[in-house]
N, CA, C, O and the ligand as a Tripos MOL2 file, in Angstrom:
@<TRIPOS>MOLECULE
protein
  297   295    75     0     0
PROTEIN
NO_CHARGES

@<TRIPOS>ATOM
      1 N          -5.1070   -0.5230    0.6030 N.3       1 MET1
      2 CA         -4.3330   -1.6690    0.9550 C.3       1 MET1
      3 C          -2.8750   -1.3770    0.7480 C.2       1 MET1
      4 O          -2.5000   -0.6910   -0.2030 O.2       1 MET1
      5 N          -2.0740   -1.8730    1.6000 N.am      2 LYS2
      6 CA         -0.5300   -1.5370    1.6260 C.3       2 LYS2
      7 C           0.0400   -2.6250    0.7300 C.2       2 LYS2
      8 O          -0.2020   -3.8310    0.7670 O.2       2 LYS2
      9 N           0.9190   -1.8910   -0.1540 N.am      3 CYS3
     10 CA          1.9360   -2.7640   -0.9180 C.3       3 CYS3
     11 C           2.6930   -3.5850   -0.2730 C.2       3 CYS3
     12 O           2.9510   -3.2300    0.8770 O.2       3 CYS3
     13 N           3.1940   -4.6910   -0.6670 N.am      4 VAL4
     14 CA          4.1530   -5.5680    0.2760 C.3       4 VAL4
     15 C           5.4330   -5.0560   -0.3880 C.2       4 VAL4
     16 O           6.3680   -5.4580    0.3050 O.2       4 VAL4
     17 N           5.8280   -4.4360   -1.2940 N.am      5 ARG5
     18 CA          7.0630   -4.1050   -1.8160 C.3       5 ARG5
     19 C           7.3260   -2.7310   -1.6030 C.2       5 ARG5
     20 O           8.4370   -2.5090   -1.1220 O.2       5 ARG5
     21 N           6.5200   -1.6220   -1.8570 N.am      6 CYS6
     22 CA          6.9020   -0.3720   -1.6370 C.3       6 CYS6
     23 C           6.2850    0.2150   -0.3160 C.2       6 CYS6
     24 O           6.7120    1.2680    0.1570 O.2       6 CYS6
     25 N           5.3300   -0.4580    0.2260 N.am      7 LEU7
     26 CA          4.7950   -0.0870    1.5910 C.3       7 LEU7
     27 C           3.8860    1.1170    1.4150 C.2       7 LEU7
     28 O           3.6290    1.8010    2.4060 O.2       7 LEU7
     29 N           3.4130    1.4070    0.3040 N.am      8 HIS8
     30 CA          2.4370    2.5840    0.1370 C.3       8 HIS8
     31 C           0.8680    1.9320    0.2210 C.2       8 HIS8
     32 O           0.5620    0.7400    0.2090 O.2       8 HIS8
     33 N           0.1280    2.9230    0.2960 N.am      9 ASP9
     34 CA         -1.2990    2.4660    0.4560 C.3       9 ASP9
     35 C          -1.7730    2.8240   -0.9550 C.2       9 ASP9
     36 O          -2.5100    3.7710   -1.2270 O.2       9 ASP9
     37 N          -1.2350    1.9130   -1.8450 N.am     10 THR10
     38 CA         -1.5240    2.0240   -3.3260 C.3      10 THR10
     39 C          -1.7960    0.6600   -4.0140 C.2      10 THR10
     40 O          -1.6200    0.5260   -5.2250 O.2      10 THR10
     41 N          -2.1850   -0.2500   -3.2970 N.am     11 ALA11
     42 CA         -2.5010   -1.6760   -3.7890 C.3      11 ALA11
     43 C          -3.8330   -1.9420   -3.6100 C.2      11 ALA11
     44 O          -4.4540   -1.4710   -2.6570 O.2      11 ALA11
     45 N          -4.4240   -2.7850   -4.5900 N.am     12 ALA12
     46 CA         -5.8090   -3.2610   -4.4100 C.3      12 ALA12
     47 C          -5.9310   -4.5730   -5.0990 C.2      12 ALA12
     48 O          -5.0530   -5.0360   -5.8260 O.2      12 ALA12
     49 N          -7.2150   -5.2210   -4.7990 N.am     13 LYS13
     50 CA         -7.3390   -6.5300   -5.5140 C.3      13 LYS13
     51 C          -7.5480   -6.2450   -6.9220 C.2      13 LYS13
     52 O          -8.2290   -5.3190   -7.3610 O.2      13 LYS13
     53 N          -6.8270   -7.2260   -7.6840 N.am     14 PHE14
     54 CA         -6.4880   -7.1100   -9.0440 C.3      14 PHE14
     55 C          -7.4330   -8.2450   -9.7530 C.2      14 PHE14
     56 O          -7.8940   -8.0970  -10.8850 O.2      14 PHE14
     57 N          -7.6350   -9.2750   -9.0230 N.am     15 ALA15
     58 CA         -8.3530  -10.4620   -9.7470 C.3      15 ALA15
     59 C          -8.6630  -11.4840   -8.5620 C.2      15 ALA15
     60 O          -8.1450  -11.4770   -7.4450 O.2      15 ALA15
     61 N          -9.5350  -12.2810   -9.0110 N.am     16 GLU16
     62 CA         -9.7890  -13.5110   -7.9950 C.3      16 GLU16
     63 C         -10.2360  -14.6710   -8.7350 C.2      16 GLU16
     64 O         -10.7120  -14.5260   -9.8610 O.2      16 GLU16
     65 N         -10.1230  -15.8050   -8.2010 N.am     17 ALA17
     66 CA        -10.6300  -17.0670   -8.5810 C.3      17 ALA17
     67 C         -11.9630  -16.9670   -9.4050 C.2      17 ALA17
     68 O         -13.0120  -16.6170   -8.8620 O.2      17 ALA17
     69 N         -11.8790  -17.2990  -10.7850 N.am     18 PRO18
     70 CA        -13.1670  -17.0900  -11.4530 C.3      18 PRO18
     71 C         -14.3390  -17.5740  -11.0930 C.2      18 PRO18
     72 O         -15.4200  -17.0310  -11.3250 O.2      18 PRO18
     73 N         -14.1260  -18.8850  -10.3630 N.am     19 ASP19
     74 CA        -15.3470  -19.6450   -9.8350 C.3      19 ASP19
     75 C         -15.8410  -19.1180   -8.5000 C.2      19 ASP19
     76 O         -16.7250  -19.6910   -7.8650 O.2      19 ASP19
     77 N         -15.1960  -17.9270   -8.0680 N.am     20 LYS20
     78 CA        -15.7500  -17.3730   -6.7980 C.3      20 LYS20
     79 C         -15.5990  -18.1900   -5.6460 C.2      20 LYS20
     80 O         -16.3200  -18.0290   -4.6620 O.2      20 LYS20
     81 N         -14.6350  -19.1320   -5.7060 N.am     21 SER21
     82 CA        -14.4160  -20.1930   -4.4210 C.3      21 SER21
     83 C         -13.4490  -19.4390   -3.4400 C.2      21 SER21
     84 O         -13.3030  -19.9110   -2.3130 O.2      21 SER21
     85 N         -12.8020  -18.3350   -3.7890 N.am     22 GLY22
     86 CA        -12.0730  -17.6610   -2.8450 C.3      22 GLY22
     87 C         -10.6380  -18.4050   -2.8740 C.2      22 GLY22
     88 O          -9.7360  -18.0160   -2.1320 O.2      22 GLY22
     89 N         -10.4790  -19.4020   -3.6880 N.am     23 ALA23
     90 CA         -9.0130  -20.1480   -3.6780 C.3      23 ALA23
     91 C          -8.0020  -19.2130   -3.8550 C.2      23 ALA23
     92 O          -6.9600  -19.4400   -3.2410 O.2      23 ALA23
     93 N          -8.0650  -18.0740   -4.6420 N.am     24 TRP24
     94 CA         -6.9210  -17.2750   -4.6800 C.3      24 TRP24
     95 C          -7.3370  -15.8300   -5.0640 C.2      24 TRP24
     96 O          -8.3720  -15.5620   -5.6740 O.2      24 TRP24
     97 N          -6.4340  -14.9470   -4.6490 N.am     25 GLU25
     98 CA         -6.8110  -13.4410   -4.8570 C.3      25 GLU25
     99 C          -5.5900  -13.0460   -5.4780 C.2      25 GLU25
    100 O          -4.6090  -13.7610   -5.2720 O.2      25 GLU25
    101 N          -5.4530  -11.8810   -6.3120 N.am     26 MET26
    102 CA         -4.2620  -11.2430   -6.9170 C.3      26 MET26
    103 C          -4.3900   -9.7040   -6.6210 C.2      26 MET26
    104 O          -5.3810   -9.0130   -6.8570 O.2      26 MET26
    105 N          -3.3140   -9.3340   -6.1140 N.am     27 TYR27
    106 CA         -3.3400   -7.8940   -5.8500 C.3      27 TYR27
    107 C          -2.2750   -7.2220   -6.7170 C.2      27 TYR27
    108 O          -1.2960   -7.8920   -7.0440 O.2      27 TYR27
    109 N          -2.3940   -5.8640   -7.1450 N.am     28 ALA28
    110 CA         -1.5610   -4.9780   -7.7740 C.3      28 ALA28
    111 C          -1.2420   -3.6780   -7.1900 C.2      28 ALA28
    112 O          -2.1610   -3.0870   -6.6220 O.2      28 ALA28
    113 N          -0.0080   -3.1050   -7.2420 N.am     29 CYS29
    114 CA          0.2450   -1.8910   -6.7610 C.3      29 CYS29
    115 C           0.4680   -0.9180   -7.9680 C.2      29 CYS29
    116 O           1.2840   -1.0670   -8.8780 O.2      29 CYS29
    117 N          -0.5310    0.2360   -7.7700 N.am     30 SER30
    118 CA         -0.3670    1.1410   -8.8180 C.3      30 SER30
    119 C           0.8830    2.1120   -8.7120 C.2      30 SER30
    120 O           1.0440    3.0210   -9.5260 O.2      30 SER30
    121 N           1.6060    1.9120   -7.8470 N.am     31 ARG31
    122 CA          2.7230    2.7450   -7.5740 C.3      31 ARG31
    123 C           4.1480    2.1240   -8.2330 C.2      31 ARG31
    124 O           4.9270    2.7090   -8.9860 O.2      31 ARG31
    125 N           4.2240    0.9250   -7.7730 N.am     32 CYS32
    126 CA          5.6540    0.2400   -8.1570 C.3      32 CYS32
    127 C           5.2090   -1.0240   -9.1930 C.2      32 CYS32
    128 O           6.1070   -1.6970   -9.7000 O.2      32 CYS32
    129 N           4.0510   -1.2650   -9.4330 N.am     33 ASN33
    130 CA          3.5590   -2.2270  -10.4080 C.3      33 ASN33
    131 C           3.7980   -3.6840   -9.9030 C.2      33 ASN33
    132 O           3.6520   -4.6530  -10.6460 O.2      33 ASN33
    133 N           4.1540   -3.7770   -8.6660 N.am     34 PHE34
    134 CA          4.2540   -5.0570   -8.1440 C.3      34 PHE34
    135 C           2.9110   -5.7690   -8.0680 C.2      34 PHE34
    136 O           1.8880   -5.1720   -7.7350 O.2      34 PHE34
    137 N           2.9390   -7.0480   -8.3830 N.am     35 THR35
    138 CA          1.5390   -7.9790   -8.2580 C.3      35 THR35
    139 C           1.9270   -9.1390   -7.4180 C.2      35 THR35
    140 O           3.0880   -9.5460   -7.3770 O.2      35 THR35
    141 N           1.0320   -9.6250   -6.8040 N.am     36 TRP36
    142 CA          1.2300  -10.8600   -5.8930 C.3      36 TRP36
    143 C          -0.1700  -11.5500   -5.6020 C.2      36 TRP36
    144 O          -1.2030  -10.8830   -5.5440 O.2      36 TRP36
    145 N          -0.1450  -12.7950   -5.4380 N.am     37 ARG37
    146 CA         -1.2610  -13.5090   -5.0380 C.3      37 ARG37
    147 C          -1.2640  -14.0260   -3.5870 C.2      37 ARG37
    148 O          -0.2360  -14.4360   -3.0470 O.2      37 ARG37
    149 N          -2.4600  -13.9870   -2.9810 N.am     38 ASN38
    150 CA         -2.4350  -14.3080   -1.5120 C.3      38 ASN38
    151 C          -1.9420  -15.6560   -1.2610 C.2      38 ASN38
    152 O          -1.7250  -15.9210   -0.0790 O.2      38 ASN38
    153 N          -1.7150  -16.5850   -2.1500 N.am     39 THR39
    154 CA         -1.3460  -18.0300   -1.8990 C.3      39 THR39
    155 C           0.1750  -18.0150   -1.8890 C.2      39 THR39
    156 O           0.7370  -19.0760   -1.6190 O.2      39 THR39
    157 N           0.9960  -16.8010   -2.1830 N.am     40 GLU40
    158 CA          2.4220  -17.1500   -2.3520 C.3      40 GLU40
    159 C           2.9040  -17.3290   -0.7770 C.2      40 GLU40
    160 O           2.2100  -17.1830    0.2290 O.2      40 GLU40
    161 N           4.3290  -17.6970   -0.8680 N.am     41 GLU41
    162 CA          4.9960  -17.9800    0.3480 C.3      41 GLU41
    163 C           4.8990  -16.6660    1.4060 C.2      41 GLU41
    164 O           4.6400  -15.5650    0.9200 O.2      41 GLU41
    165 N           5.0710  -16.7760    2.5830 N.am     42 PRO42
    166 CA          5.0990  -15.6020    3.3380 C.3      42 PRO42
    167 C           6.2860  -14.7000    3.1460 C.2      42 PRO42
    168 O           6.2510  -13.4900    3.3680 O.2      42 PRO42
    169 N           7.3690  -15.3800    2.7080 N.am     43 GLU43
    170 CA          8.6480  -14.4560    2.2960 C.3      43 GLU43
    171 C           8.3710  -13.6000    1.1030 C.2      43 GLU43
    172 O           9.1660  -12.7160    0.7840 O.2      43 GLU43
    173 N           7.3990  -13.8040    0.5060 N.am     44 VAL44
    174 CA          6.9510  -13.0170   -0.7080 C.3      44 VAL44
    175 C           5.9820  -11.8380   -0.2450 C.2      44 VAL44
    176 O           6.1470  -10.6410   -0.4830 O.2      44 VAL44
    177 N           5.0110  -12.3850    0.4160 N.am     45 ILE45
    178 CA          3.8450  -11.3340    0.7290 C.3      45 ILE45
    179 C           3.8390  -10.7090    2.0460 C.2      45 ILE45
    180 O           3.0270   -9.8160    2.2880 O.2      45 ILE45
    181 N           4.6820  -11.1070    2.9180 N.am     46 THR46
    182 CA          4.6630  -10.4290    4.2740 C.3      46 THR46
    183 C           5.9380   -9.4810    4.2990 C.2      46 THR46
    184 O           7.0480  -10.0120    4.3200 O.2      46 THR46
    185 N           5.8090   -7.9720    4.2970 N.am     47 PRO47
    186 CA          6.7530   -7.1540    4.2010 C.3      47 PRO47
    187 C           8.0550   -7.4300    5.1830 C.2      47 PRO47
    188 O           9.2300   -7.3840    4.8190 O.2      47 PRO47
    189 N           7.5520   -7.7390    6.5720 N.am     48 GLU48
    190 CA          8.6450   -8.0760    7.4200 C.3      48 GLU48
    191 C           9.5630   -9.3170    7.1510 C.2      48 GLU48
    192 O          10.6650   -9.4670    7.6790 O.2      48 GLU48
    193 N           9.0330  -10.1140    6.3430 N.am     49 LEU49
    194 CA          9.6870  -11.3680    5.9900 C.3      49 LEU49
    195 C          10.4110  -11.2400    4.6920 C.2      49 LEU49
    196 O          11.1830  -12.1250    4.3240 O.2      49 LEU49
    197 N          10.1760  -10.1110    3.9500 N.am     50 ARG50
    198 CA         10.6560  -10.1580    2.6010 C.3      50 ARG50
    199 C          12.0870   -9.7520    2.6000 C.2      50 ARG50
    200 O          12.4300   -9.1200    3.5990 O.2      50 ARG50
    201 N          13.0770   -9.9960    1.6210 N.am     51 ASP51
    202 CA         14.3640   -9.6910    1.5130 C.3      51 ASP51
    203 C          14.4480   -8.3500    1.1710 C.2      51 ASP51
    204 O          13.8910   -7.9340    0.1550 O.2      51 ASP51
    205 N          15.1670   -7.5350    2.0050 N.am     52 LYS52
    206 CA         15.2860   -6.1660    1.9130 C.3      52 LYS52
    207 C          15.8200   -5.6850    0.5610 C.2      52 LYS52
    208 O          15.5080   -4.5970    0.0780 O.2      52 LYS52
    209 N          16.6540   -6.5770   -0.0250 N.am     53 ASN53
    210 CA         17.1340   -6.0850   -1.4400 C.3      53 ASN53
    211 C          16.0870   -6.1440   -2.4590 C.2      53 ASN53
    212 O          16.3370   -5.6210   -3.5450 O.2      53 ASN53
    213 N          14.8630   -6.7470   -2.2570 N.am     54 PHE54
    214 CA         13.7500   -6.7770   -3.0790 C.3      54 PHE54
    215 C          12.6640   -5.5850   -2.9760 C.2      54 PHE54
    216 O          11.8480   -5.3830   -3.8760 O.2      54 PHE54
    217 N          12.7300   -4.8310   -1.8180 N.am     55 GLN55
    218 CA         11.7980   -3.8420   -1.5130 C.3      55 GLN55
    219 C          12.1170   -2.7000   -2.3710 C.2      55 GLN55
    220 O          13.2440   -2.4760   -2.8110 O.2      55 GLN55
    221 N          11.0350   -1.9600   -2.5980 N.am     56 PHE56
    222 CA         11.1530   -0.7330   -3.6020 C.3      56 PHE56
    223 C          11.1690    0.5000   -2.5910 C.2      56 PHE56
    224 O          10.1330    0.8870   -2.0520 O.2      56 PHE56
    225 N          12.4540    1.1120   -2.3620 N.am     57 THR57
    226 CA         12.3600    2.2410   -1.4660 C.3      57 THR57
    227 C          12.6270    3.5260   -2.2060 C.2      57 THR57
    228 O          12.6650    4.5680   -1.5510 O.2      57 THR57
    229 N          12.8060    3.5520   -3.4350 N.am     58 GLN58
    230 CA         13.0760    4.6680   -4.3820 C.3      58 GLN58
    231 C          11.8080    5.5910   -4.4050 C.2      58 GLN58
    232 O          10.7670    5.1640   -3.9070 O.2      58 GLN58
    233 N          11.8610    6.8910   -4.9880 N.am     59 GLU59
    234 CA         10.7140    7.3880   -5.5380 C.3      59 GLU59
    235 C          10.6300    7.1030   -7.0140 C.2      59 GLU59
    236 O          11.6170    7.1100   -7.7510 O.2      59 GLU59
    237 N           9.3910    6.8500   -7.4090 N.am     60 VAL60
    238 CA          9.2610    6.5540   -8.7340 C.3      60 VAL60
    239 C           9.7210    7.6860   -9.7720 C.2      60 VAL60
    240 O          10.0520    7.4300  -10.9300 O.2      60 VAL60
    241 N           9.7030    8.7970   -9.2880 N.am     61 SER61
    242 CA         10.1520   10.0260  -10.1570 C.3      61 SER61
    243 C          11.5050    9.8710  -10.4960 C.2      61 SER61
    244 O          11.9690   10.2740  -11.5620 O.2      61 SER61
    245 N          12.2640    9.2050   -9.4760 N.am     62 ASP62
    246 CA         13.8580    9.0650   -9.7360 C.3      62 ASP62
    247 C          14.1660    8.0380  -10.8310 C.2      62 ASP62
    248 O          15.2490    8.1060  -11.4120 O.2      62 ASP62
    249 N          13.3340    7.1530  -11.1230 N.am     63 LEU63
    250 CA         13.4550    6.0040  -11.9380 C.3      63 LEU63
    251 C          13.1590    6.4160  -13.4660 C.2      63 LEU63
    252 O          13.6090    5.7170  -14.3740 O.2      63 LEU63
    253 N          12.5500    7.3320  -13.6770 N.am     64 GLN64
    254 CA         12.0540    7.6210  -15.1330 C.3      64 GLN64
    255 C          13.2690    8.0850  -16.0120 C.2      64 GLN64
    256 O          14.0130    8.9790  -15.6100 O.2      64 GLN64
    257 N          13.4140    7.6030  -16.9440 N.am     65 ILE65
    258 CA         14.5320    8.0190  -17.9420 C.3      65 ILE65
    259 C          13.7450    8.5260  -19.2580 C.2      65 ILE65
    260 O          13.1160    7.7820  -20.0100 O.2      65 ILE65
    261 N          13.8670    9.6940  -19.3810 N.am     66 LEU66
    262 CA         13.3350   10.2510  -20.4730 C.3      66 LEU66
    263 C          14.3040   10.0480  -21.8290 C.2      66 LEU66
    264 O          15.5060   10.3130  -21.8200 O.2      66 LEU66
    265 N          13.6990    9.6190  -22.8060 N.am     67 VAL67
    266 CA         14.4960    9.3520  -23.9710 C.3      67 VAL67
    267 C          14.3270   10.6290  -24.7910 C.2      67 VAL67
    268 O          13.1810   11.0330  -24.9880 O.2      67 VAL67
    269 N          15.3610   11.2930  -25.2830 N.am     68 PRO68
    270 CA         15.2620   12.4380  -26.0140 C.3      68 PRO68
    271 C          14.7410   12.2530  -27.3260 C.2      68 PRO68
    272 O          15.1140   11.2240  -27.8890 O.2      68 PRO68
    273 N          13.9970   12.9780  -27.9240 N.am     69 VAL69
    274 CA         13.3150   12.8720  -29.3270 C.3      69 VAL69
    275 C          14.4120   13.6200  -30.1320 C.2      69 VAL69
    276 O          14.8920   14.6750  -29.7200 O.2      69 VAL69
    277 N          14.7520   13.0920  -31.1790 N.am     70 PRO70
    278 CA         15.7530   13.8060  -32.1140 C.3      70 PRO70
    279 C          14.9600   14.7630  -32.9680 C.2      70 PRO70
    280 O          13.7570   14.6250  -33.1890 O.2      70 PRO70
    281 N          15.7790   15.8300  -33.4750 N.am     71 PRO71
    282 CA         15.0290   16.7310  -34.0440 C.3      71 PRO71
    283 C          14.5890   16.2060  -35.4240 C.2      71 PRO71
    284 O          15.1560   15.2920  -36.0230 O.2      71 PRO71
    285 N          13.5380   16.8750  -35.8500 N.am     72 LEU72
    286 CA         12.9720   16.4100  -37.3250 C.3      72 LEU72
    287 C          13.9610   16.5860  -38.2970 C.2      72 LEU72
    288 O          14.8390   17.4480  -38.2600 O.2      72 LEU72
    289 N          13.7760   15.6540  -39.2640 N.am     73 LYS73
    290 CA         14.7840   15.9200  -40.4770 C.3      73 LYS73
    291 C          14.1320   16.9460  -41.5140 C.2      73 LYS73
    292 O          12.9210   17.1680  -41.5250 O.2      73 LYS73
    293 N          14.8930   17.4530  -42.2410 N.am     74 LYS74
    294 CA         14.4800   18.5660  -43.1190 C.3      74 LYS74
    295 C          14.3970   18.1090  -44.5630 C.2      74 LYS74
    296 O          14.0670   18.9030  -45.4440 O.2      74 LYS74
    297 ZN          3.9530   -0.9760   -4.5080 Zn       75 ZN75
@<TRIPOS>BOND
     1     1     2 1
     2     2     3 1
     3     3     4 2
     4     3     5 am
     5     5     6 1
     6     6     7 1
     7     7     8 2
     8     7     9 am
     9     9    10 1
    10    10    11 1
    11    11    12 2
    12    11    13 am
    13    13    14 1
    14    14    15 1
    15    15    16 2
    16    15    17 am
    17    17    18 1
    18    18    19 1
    19    19    20 2
    20    19    21 am
    21    21    22 1
    22    22    23 1
    23    23    24 2
    24    23    25 am
    25    25    26 1
    26    26    27 1
    27    27    28 2
    28    27    29 am
    29    29    30 1
    30    30    31 1
    31    31    32 2
    32    31    33 am
    33    33    34 1
    34    34    35 1
    35    35    36 2
    36    35    37 am
    37    37    38 1
    38    38    39 1
    39    39    40 2
    40    39    41 am
    41    41    42 1
    42    42    43 1
    43    43    44 2
    44    43    45 am
    45    45    46 1
    46    46    47 1
    47    47    48 2
    48    47    49 am
    49    49    50 1
    50    50    51 1
    51    51    52 2
    52    51    53 am
    53    53    54 1
    54    54    55 1
    55    55    56 2
    56    55    57 am
    57    57    58 1
    58    58    59 1
    59    59    60 2
    60    59    61 am
    61    61    62 1
    62    62    63 1
    63    63    64 2
    64    63    65 am
    65    65    66 1
    66    66    67 1
    67    67    68 2
    68    67    69 am
    69    69    70 1
    70    70    71 1
    71    71    72 2
    72    71    73 am
    73    73    74 1
    74    74    75 1
    75    75    76 2
    76    75    77 am
    77    77    78 1
    78    78    79 1
    79    79    80 2
    80    79    81 am
    81    81    82 1
    82    82    83 1
    83    83    84 2
    84    83    85 am
    85    85    86 1
    86    86    87 1
    87    87    88 2
    88    87    89 am
    89    89    90 1
    90    90    91 1
    91    91    92 2
    92    91    93 am
    93    93    94 1
    94    94    95 1
    95    95    96 2
    96    95    97 am
    97    97    98 1
    98    98    99 1
    99    99   100 2
   100    99   101 am
   101   101   102 1
   102   102   103 1
   103   103   104 2
   104   103   105 am
   105   105   106 1
   106   106   107 1
   107   107   108 2
   108   107   109 am
   109   109   110 1
   110   110   111 1
   111   111   112 2
   112   111   113 am
   113   113   114 1
   114   114   115 1
   115   115   116 2
   116   115   117 am
   117   117   118 1
   118   118   119 1
   119   119   120 2
   120   119   121 am
   121   121   122 1
   122   122   123 1
   123   123   124 2
   124   123   125 am
   125   125   126 1
   126   126   127 1
   127   127   128 2
   128   127   129 am
   129   129   130 1
   130   130   131 1
   131   131   132 2
   132   131   133 am
   133   133   134 1
   134   134   135 1
   135   135   136 2
   136   135   137 am
   137   137   138 1
   138   138   139 1
   139   139   140 2
   140   139   141 am
   141   141   142 1
   142   142   143 1
   143   143   144 2
   144   143   145 am
   145   145   146 1
   146   146   147 1
   147   147   148 2
   148   147   149 am
   149   149   150 1
   150   150   151 1
   151   151   152 2
   152   151   153 am
   153   153   154 1
   154   154   155 1
   155   155   156 2
   156   155   157 am
   157   157   158 1
   158   158   159 1
   159   159   160 2
   160   159   161 am
   161   161   162 1
   162   162   163 1
   163   163   164 2
   164   163   165 am
   165   165   166 1
   166   166   167 1
   167   167   168 2
   168   167   169 am
   169   169   170 1
   170   170   171 1
   171   171   172 2
   172   171   173 am
   173   173   174 1
   174   174   175 1
   175   175   176 2
   176   175   177 am
   177   177   178 1
   178   178   179 1
   179   179   180 2
   180   179   181 am
   181   181   182 1
   182   182   183 1
   183   183   184 2
   184   183   185 am
   185   185   186 1
   186   186   187 1
   187   187   188 2
   188   187   189 am
   189   189   190 1
   190   190   191 1
   191   191   192 2
   192   191   193 am
   193   193   194 1
   194   194   195 1
   195   195   196 2
   196   195   197 am
   197   197   198 1
   198   198   199 1
   199   199   200 2
   200   199   201 am
   201   201   202 1
   202   202   203 1
   203   203   204 2
   204   203   205 am
   205   205   206 1
   206   206   207 1
   207   207   208 2
   208   207   209 am
   209   209   210 1
   210   210   211 1
   211   211   212 2
   212   211   213 am
   213   213   214 1
   214   214   215 1
   215   215   216 2
   216   215   217 am
   217   217   218 1
   218   218   219 1
   219   219   220 2
   220   219   221 am
   221   221   222 1
   222   222   223 1
   223   223   224 2
   224   223   225 am
   225   225   226 1
   226   226   227 1
   227   227   228 2
   228   227   229 am
   229   229   230 1
   230   230   231 1
   231   231   232 2
   232   231   233 am
   233   233   234 1
   234   234   235 1
   235   235   236 2
   236   235   237 am
   237   237   238 1
   238   238   239 1
   239   239   240 2
   240   239   241 am
   241   241   242 1
   242   242   243 1
   243   243   244 2
   244   243   245 am
   245   245   246 1
   246   246   247 1
   247   247   248 2
   248   247   249 am
   249   249   250 1
   250   250   251 1
   251   251   252 2
   252   251   253 am
   253   253   254 1
   254   254   255 1
   255   255   256 2
   256   255   257 am
   257   257   258 1
   258   258   259 1
   259   259   260 2
   260   259   261 am
   261   261   262 1
   262   262   263 1
   263   263   264 2
   264   263   265 am
   265   265   266 1
   266   266   267 1
   267   267   268 2
   268   267   269 am
   269   269   270 1
   270   270   271 1
   271   271   272 2
   272   271   273 am
   273   273   274 1
   274   274   275 1
   275   275   276 2
   276   275   277 am
   277   277   278 1
   278   278   279 1
   279   279   280 2
   280   279   281 am
   281   281   282 1
   282   282   283 1
   283   283   284 2
   284   283   285 am
   285   285   286 1
   286   286   287 1
   287   287   288 2
   288   287   289 am
   289   289   290 1
   290   290   291 1
   291   291   292 2
   292   291   293 am
   293   293   294 1
   294   294   295 1
   295   295   296 2
@<TRIPOS>SUBSTRUCTURE
     1 MET1         2 RESIDUE 1 A MET
     2 LYS2         6 RESIDUE 1 A LYS
     3 CYS3        10 RESIDUE 1 A CYS
     4 VAL4        14 RESIDUE 1 A VAL
     5 ARG5        18 RESIDUE 1 A ARG
     6 CYS6        22 RESIDUE 1 A CYS
     7 LEU7        26 RESIDUE 1 A LEU
     8 HIS8        30 RESIDUE 1 A HIS
     9 ASP9        34 RESIDUE 1 A ASP
    10 THR10       38 RESIDUE 1 A THR
    11 ALA11       42 RESIDUE 1 A ALA
    12 ALA12       46 RESIDUE 1 A ALA
    13 LYS13       50 RESIDUE 1 A LYS
    14 PHE14       54 RESIDUE 1 A PHE
    15 ALA15       58 RESIDUE 1 A ALA
    16 GLU16       62 RESIDUE 1 A GLU
    17 ALA17       66 RESIDUE 1 A ALA
    18 PRO18       70 RESIDUE 1 A PRO
    19 ASP19       74 RESIDUE 1 A ASP
    20 LYS20       78 RESIDUE 1 A LYS
    21 SER21       82 RESIDUE 1 A SER
    22 GLY22       86 RESIDUE 1 A GLY
    23 ALA23       90 RESIDUE 1 A ALA
    24 TRP24       94 RESIDUE 1 A TRP
    25 GLU25       98 RESIDUE 1 A GLU
    26 MET26      102 RESIDUE 1 A MET
    27 TYR27      106 RESIDUE 1 A TYR
    28 ALA28      110 RESIDUE 1 A ALA
    29 CYS29      114 RESIDUE 1 A CYS
    30 SER30      118 RESIDUE 1 A SER
    31 ARG31      122 RESIDUE 1 A ARG
    32 CYS32      126 RESIDUE 1 A CYS
    33 ASN33      130 RESIDUE 1 A ASN
    34 PHE34      134 RESIDUE 1 A PHE
    35 THR35      138 RESIDUE 1 A THR
    36 TRP36      142 RESIDUE 1 A TRP
    37 ARG37      146 RESIDUE 1 A ARG
    38 ASN38      150 RESIDUE 1 A ASN
    39 THR39      154 RESIDUE 1 A THR
    40 GLU40      158 RESIDUE 1 A GLU
    41 GLU41      162 RESIDUE 1 A GLU
    42 PRO42      166 RESIDUE 1 A PRO
    43 GLU43      170 RESIDUE 1 A GLU
    44 VAL44      174 RESIDUE 1 A VAL
    45 ILE45      178 RESIDUE 1 A ILE
    46 THR46      182 RESIDUE 1 A THR
    47 PRO47      186 RESIDUE 1 A PRO
    48 GLU48      190 RESIDUE 1 A GLU
    49 LEU49      194 RESIDUE 1 A LEU
    50 ARG50      198 RESIDUE 1 A ARG
    51 ASP51      202 RESIDUE 1 A ASP
    52 LYS52      206 RESIDUE 1 A LYS
    53 ASN53      210 RESIDUE 1 A ASN
    54 PHE54      214 RESIDUE 1 A PHE
    55 GLN55      218 RESIDUE 1 A GLN
    56 PHE56      222 RESIDUE 1 A PHE
    57 THR57      226 RESIDUE 1 A THR
    58 GLN58      230 RESIDUE 1 A GLN
    59 GLU59      234 RESIDUE 1 A GLU
    60 VAL60      238 RESIDUE 1 A VAL
    61 SER61      242 RESIDUE 1 A SER
    62 ASP62      246 RESIDUE 1 A ASP
    63 LEU63      250 RESIDUE 1 A LEU
    64 GLN64      254 RESIDUE 1 A GLN
    65 ILE65      258 RESIDUE 1 A ILE
    66 LEU66      262 RESIDUE 1 A LEU
    67 VAL67      266 RESIDUE 1 A VAL
    68 PRO68      270 RESIDUE 1 A PRO
    69 VAL69      274 RESIDUE 1 A VAL
    70 PRO70      278 RESIDUE 1 A PRO
    71 PRO71      282 RESIDUE 1 A PRO
    72 LEU72      286 RESIDUE 1 A LEU
    73 LYS73      290 RESIDUE 1 A LYS
    74 LYS74      294 RESIDUE 1 A LYS
    75 ZN75       297 GROUP 0 **** ****
C-alpha cells in the first residue's frame, strides 16, 4: 500500500475498529513513520491534495544523525 506522505509502497493497515464494524482503519508507513486514519479529511489522506510542504521527499538515510560515543573514562 502506498504511503500518503512519502509515496513509497511501504504502508500497511496498522489497526481497525475493535468491534469489527469497519468504522475506522489506521495505517502506518514503515519508511517515514507516518500514520493516518481512513476517516481523516481528504487534505490529509489524499496525496494529490496534501500540502507539498508536509510531504516526505528526502531519503531516510539523509536524516539520521549519529551521536558520537565519547571515549571510556580511565
Ligand atoms: Zn511513508
